[in-house]
N, C-alpha and C positions, 0 to 999 in steps of 0.2 A: 619437302625439306625447307625449314625456315631460312629466310634470307639472313646473311651474316651481317652483324653490326660493323660499320666502318670506323666507328670512333669508340674509345674506351668508355666504360660506364661511369667513371669518375676521375677526379683530378688526383695526381700523384706527384712525387718529387720530379718526375720526368714528363708530366702531362699538365697542361694549363688550358682551361677554357676561357675565352674572352668574348663577352657579349658586346654587340654593337647596337643594342637597343636600350632605351630607358623609358620608364613609365612617366607619363605626364600627370598633371594634377587630376585628371579624370581616370587614372589607372590604366590608360591605354599605352601599348608599346609603340614607341616612336624611334626611327633610326637615329643613332647617336654615334658618330665616329670616335673610335678609341683614340685617345691622345697618343701622339708619337712617343712621348716620354714614358708613358705607362707600358707601351709595347716594348720599348727598348730596355726598360728595367727587367722585363721578363726574359727577353732575348739574352741579355748579359748574364742574368742569374742562371739560366739553363746552361749556357756555354761554360760558366765557371764551376758547374757542378758535374753532372753526368751527361749533358746534352738532353735533348727531348723534343717534344712536339707542342706547338701552340695551335689551337683550333680557334680561328677568328670566326665569330658568328655562332657561337654555341653558349648556351646559358650554363650557370654553375651546376645545374642538375643534369647536364648532359643533353639537353634538348636543343636541336639545331633550329635557330631562328633566322639565320641569314647574315651575311657579311655586308658591311657598308660599301657603297659603290666605289669609294676612293681606294678600297683595298681589294678590288677584284682583279686588277692588273698584276699578275704574278711576277712578271719581269720587273715592273716598276717597284713593287714591294721588296723584292730581293735586293735591288739597288739601294733602296732607302735604308735597309738594315745594314748593308755594307758601309754606307756613308755615315751612319749614325753610331758606329761602334769602332773602338780602337783596341787592338788591331781589328781590321774588318772581319766580320763574321760571314762566312760563306753559307748562307741559309738556302735550303731548297724549298721552293714555294710551289704549291699545286692547288687545284680546285676540286672540291667534292660537291656532289648534289645529293642531299640526304632527306629521307622521310623523317617525320617526328620521332620515330623509334630508333633513328641512327643508322638505318640500312640505306644502301644506295638506291636512289630513286630519280629517274629522269623527270625533270620539272620540279624537283624538291628544293628545299632551301639551299642556297649556294653558300658553301663554307670554304674558307681558305685555310689550308694546312701549311704550317711553317715548320720545317724540320731543322732543328738547331744542332750542329755537331758539338761534341765535347772539345773544348779548347785545351791546347798544350801550354798555354800561357795565361796570364791574368787579362781578362777582357774588361773594358770600361765603356760606358756610353760616351759619346762625343762631348757631353756636358760634364763628364768627370765622375759619374756615379759608378761604383763597383758593387755588384750585387751577387748573391748566391741563393740557392734554394735550400730550404730547411723545413722540418715538420714542426708545427706548433704543438702546444701541450695537449690539444684535443685531437691530434693526429692529422689535421688538415695541413696541406702544403702551402708555403708562402714564399715570396721573394723578399729577402732581407739584406741589409748592408753587409758587405765583406769588410770587416775591420782590419786595420793595419797588422795586428798580431796574427790574424787569420791568414793574411796574404803570405806570410812566411811559411805557415803550415801547408797552405795550398801548393806553393812553389816547390817545397821540399818533397811533398807527396808526388808531384809530377816529375821529380828528378831535375828540376830547373835551378835549384838553389841548395847549397850545402851550409846549413846554419852552423854546423860544428866547426867550420873553417873561419867563421867571423871573428875579428878581433873584439875583445871585450872592453867596452869603454871604461875609462877611469880606473884602469888597472895597470900594473907594471910587473916586471919579473919578481919584484919583492913580494908579490902576492902568491907566489908559488912556494909551497912548503918544502924546505930542505929534506925533511923526513920522508915526504912522498917521492922526492927525486931519488933518494936512497932506495925506497921500496921499488921504484921503477927499475933501477939498475939490478936489484936482486932478482926481479922477475925476468929480466933479460938473461941473467946468468943461469937461472934455474930452469927455464923453459927451453927444451931442446929445439922447439920449432921457432924460436925467436930469431930475429936478425942479429946474428953474432957480430957483424961488422960494427954495430952501434957501441959495443963494449969498449972499443978503442978510442971513442970520441970523448971530448970534454962534455961537461953538463950542458953548457950553452949549445954545443954542436948537436947533442942528442935532442934537446928541446926543439931546435930548428929542423933537424932531420925528420922528426915525428910531427912536424907542423903544429907543435904546441905553442910556439911563439911565431910572430910575424913582425915585419917592420911597418910602422904607421908614422908617417912624417919623420922618418929617420930614427924613431924610438922603438926599441924592442918591446912588443906588447903581447901578452898571453892571448891565445885564441880560446874559443869556447872549449875546444878539445883540451887545451892546456889546463884550464881551470877545472874541468871535469876530472882529469886524471891526477892532477897534482896541486890543485888550489888549496889554500888555507880554508878550513871549514867556514870561518866567518865571512870570507870573501865569496865562497860558493853561495851561502845563504843570501848575500846581498846581490851578487851579480847574476847568479843562475838559480833562482829559488825553485825552479821546476825540476831540480836534479834529485829530489828526495826519494827515498825508498823505504819499504816496510817488509819485515820478516815476521810472519805469524804462524803459530801452531795452535790448532783447535783440537780438543779432545771432546767430541760431541759438541755441546754448546759452551764448554768451559775453555777459556782462553789460557793456554799454557805458556805461550811466548807471544809478545807483541813488541818488537824492537824496531824503532825508527832509525833511519840513517840519513845524515846530511853531510857525510864525509866524502872525500874523493873516491872515484870509482874503483881504483886499484885496491884501496882499503876495504871498501864495501863488498866487492866481489870476493876477496879473500876471506873476510869475516863471515859472509853468508855461507860459503862453502864449509867453513868450520862449524857453523851453527846447524848445518844439515846433519852432521854425523850422529848426534845422539838420537835423532828421529829417523835414522836410516838403518835399521837392523839388517844383519846379513844372515843367510842360511847356507849351510854346506851342501854342495852338490858333488856326488861321487861319480866319477867316470873311470871305471876300471881301477887302476892303481892310483889314480890322481884325484885330488880333491880341489874343488873350486868354490870360492866364496861368492855368493850371489847376493848383492844388496837389493833392498826394496826398490830403490831408485838408482839407476845407473849414474855413477859420478860424472862421467864424461858428458853424458846427455844433459845432466843438471847444469854443468858448467857452460855448455854451449847455449842452452836455453836462457841462462842468466845473462851471459855476455850478449846474446842477441837482443834481449829485452832492454839492456842499457845502451847497446850500440845502435839500435834502430828506433828507439822511442822518439817522440816528438818533444824536443826541449823548448818549443815555443809555446806550449800550452801547460797549464797547471795540472798536476797529477803526479802520481807516484808509481814507480815500479813496485809491484806487490808479489811477494812469494808467500804462498799459503799451503801449509801441510795440514790436512784434516783426515777424517776417517775414510774418505773416498780416495784420496790420492794427493798429488802435488799439482798446484796451479801456479803458473808464472804469467803475469799480465803486465802490460805497459801501455801508457797513453800513446795514441797515434796508430791509425790502422795501417794496413799494408800499403806500400807505395804503388804507384801506377803500374799496372801490368801483372801484379802479383795477386793471386787469389788462393783461397783454401784448396781449390781443386788442382791448381798447377804448381803448388808450393815446392814439390820435389823435382819438377821438370823445367821450370822457368829459369832463364839465364839470371844468375845472381846479380842483384844490384840493390842498394839500400838507400836510406834517407840521409844518413850522416857518413859520407864517404871518408872524410878526414878522420873522424873518430874511429871508424872501423879499420881504416888503414893502420892507425897507430896501434890498435888492439891486436891486429894481426902480426905486426912487426915485433910487438912485445911478447907474442906467443900465447896470448889469451884467446884469440879467435882463430877459426879455421882459415888458413891462408887462401884456399880456393874459393872462399865465400860460400861454401856448402855446409855451414854449421848445422843446418836443419837436417842434413843427411845423418849426422852423428846423433842427433836427437832421436830419429827414427830407429837407427841401428841399436840404440840403447834399449829399445823394446823388442826389436826383432831377434836379436841374438839370444834372448831369453824366452822367446815364444810368447811374449805378452801382448795384450791389446795395443794397437798403434796409438801414438800421441794424438790427442783430439784438439783440433783448432776450431771447432764449430762455435765456440764462444766468442770468436773474433767479430768485431763490428767495424764500421767505417771510422770509429773514434778510438779503437783500442785493439790490440792483439792479445789473445789469450791462448795458452797451451795447457792442456790438462793431461797428466800422466797418471793413469789409474793404478791403485794398489792391486797387485795380482800375483799369485804364485807363479813361479817360472814353470814352463813346460819342459821338464827335465828330459823327456824322450826326444822332443824336438831339438833341444840343446845338444843332446848326444849325437843326433844325426848330423848337425852342423859341425860339431867337433871332429867327427869321423871323416867328413868330407874335407875339412881343413887339413887333417893329417895326411889324407890321401894325395891332395894336390899341392900341399905346402903353402897355401894361401887361403884367406877367408873369401867366402862368396861375396859378390858385389851386392850393393843395396838393392838394385833392381831384381836380382835373382832371389834375394830374401823376400822381397815384396811379392813376387810370383808364388814362392813356396807358401808364404803366409796366406795369400788369397786362396790357394788350392786347399790348404789345411782348413780354412773356414768355410769355403763354398763347396768343397768336395770335387766338383767337376765344372770346368769352364772352357770355353772356346777362346781363341785368340782375341776375337772381338769383345768377349766378355771381360777378359783380363785387361785389355786396352782401356775399356770403359771404366773399370774400377780403379786402375792405376794411372789413368790419364796419360797414356803413352800412345804413340802411333803404332799401327798394326805391324809395320816392318820391324820396329825395334822389339816389340813384344814377341813376335815370332822368332826372332834370332835368339832372344834370351831363353824362351821356353824350349826351343829345340836344343840349345846347349845343355839345358838341364835334362833333356831326354837322353842325350849322349852320355851325360854323367851318371845316368841311372837313377836320378832322383825323381823323375817324372815319366809317365807313360802316356802315349797317345792312343786315342780311341777313334776309329772311323777314318774316313779319307776326306781330303779337302773338297769342298769348302766347309763341310760339317765336322771337321776334325776337332775333337775335344781332348782335354788333358786332365789327368788325375795324378795324385802322388803315387809313385811306383810301389810295387809289392815290397821291394827292398825297404822302402821308407816305412811302410806299415808294419812290416815284421820288426824292424829296428825299434819302432815305437810301441810294439806290443799290441798292435791293432790290426792283426791280420784279417780278422772278421770284417773289418770295415772295407778292406780291399776287395774281399769277396763280394760284399754288397755292391761296391762301386763297379766292379768289372764283370761279374758273372750273373748277378741276379737280374740285371736288365735283359741279358740275352735269354735267360730262362723265361722271362715274361714277354718276349717279343710276340709269340703267337697269340697270347691273350690280348695284348694291346692292339695288334692288327685286327683281330676279330671284333674287338670292342668298337674300333673306329669304323669298320665296315658296317656294323649294325647301326651306329649313329648316322651314317650316310645313306641309310635306306637299303642296306644289304649289298652294297658294292664298294669296291676300293680299287685304286689304280697304283701303279708302281711309284709315281711321284708322291702320292699320299704317304706311302711307307717311308720314302726318303725324308720327307719333312717331319714325320712323326718320330722316327728313331734316329735321325741325323746320320743316315747311312749313305754310302755311295750307291749309284743306280744299280750296279751289278749285285751289291750286297742286298739291297731291297728286293730285287727280283728273285734272288735265291730264297729269301724268307717266304715269299709268296708261293714259290714252287713247292716248298716243303709242305705248306698248307694244302696245296692242290693234291700232292701225292698222298696226304693224309685223308683226303676226301672232304675237307672242311670248306674249300673254295673251288670254284669252277671257272676256267678262263672263258671270257666272252669277247669276240671281236679280234681284229688285228690292227696293227699300225697305231696311229695317234689315238684312236678311240678304244684301244684295248683296255679291258679292266677285268676284275674278278668279282664273282657274285657268291654269296653264301649258299651252300648246299643244305639239304635237309639234315645231313649229319652235322654240319656246322651249326645249324640252328639248335640242334639238340645239345651240342657242346656248350653253346652260349647259355642255354637255359639251365644247365646243370649248376 
């Protein structure tokens, strides 16, 4: 077995090789101590990005050549890094001995590994340089300056700064539009989920309560949130040029709509919701005596996705919120990636927190955003309630968030099942229950571990949800713990007109048990043990034993031995059966 390489094959955003040799005029490698300033630049850059590793004594091509003698003392080097960075970076320093191919080798080139943690604040070198890691146009990583406007983005991503709460320089309350304040009051009165206590306040009190204004040197000054929600358009263009948005409709390659917005958010969100209607056809769904209109794109999901895009975008960088409707579906994208701790995988389970807390708080109190901070749940429910594909966030990058909702016909049979369950219990199924049912609809059969992996939930929560669905008669269990698996129940399949699918899921496997057991026995040289059957068919030990006994009684297998070494061997009759 080949020895494992101890260092990566190349440099990345999180890996940097640093040589401590230089070629002289004769082309020979000579020891050359890496300057402290260059080392600190890399330390600061990694700390201000995602953290990572520095390999001192490795060439750019990944060949270990050895670290300078001044950098061999790991304790001293860790102290140097802490003393040369502000705030101090707690680096972990260790020593590796490597062969030319990068594998561990006693007596090989001595290399110093410096592990840099990701910082929760902005780190600078003691000389005042602030750096970050980035990819060059050729895909190679480098350390580059972190400019002042990027510092705001970095801190807001880490949750250390709320840009939307900043007062806007050179503005006054006169820069807020009276028409937009009227629009705000109308939204408060119209939205049932709004903070109704705000209706009894004066305009100035409403603006203060929503943190749309603040006091600066005794003067009432609009905040970024205030200008975004109710600023005059000309003031928005001057003070917050990053607030623009675009609504586009493409029919193939033909542009049907291309509308730019640089107005306040209350106007823009309202207008975009109206602009969706002509491109959001509805179809009738009949459920018994009742008819239900099913839109192409769920209105509530669209609103939540739109509010999230404006509420969580990075207003410190140039870019637009973009709404695109095309032949494939609906895409809503905004500048600024997910904040620290939020990923595509944990989007539905992570504790809600955002980039612009002041702005999102105002949107919640106005009634435009979900008060619990779980607007993303509503986006997913907009697809799950109609049995459609889940919203797709895979287009998200560190620089932007993008959600795609595909055009898809509703699954009317799945909808009918959900409606019947709501009528039976008097309440709708929870989001997690819907996700479990959706996963079983798509995957047919899953274990608790499989469901937890797909839905990014802990096993205990998954088990509680799926067992509740078993009690409700929507899901059936197969096998015993720990190999217990789950499928949609016969009742669900019958409701959906797919009874044959249930037969395939629940019965056909049992019919094939003997065939599968004999096939495995042949592959194993003619013998098989009870544990082999347990693993093969996901059965409890007693169930596996009964399947083997049936084959013994049929003359296909013969028991051999007792105790731990007991197994079963194929008989002549069994060989004939396999050969048929």
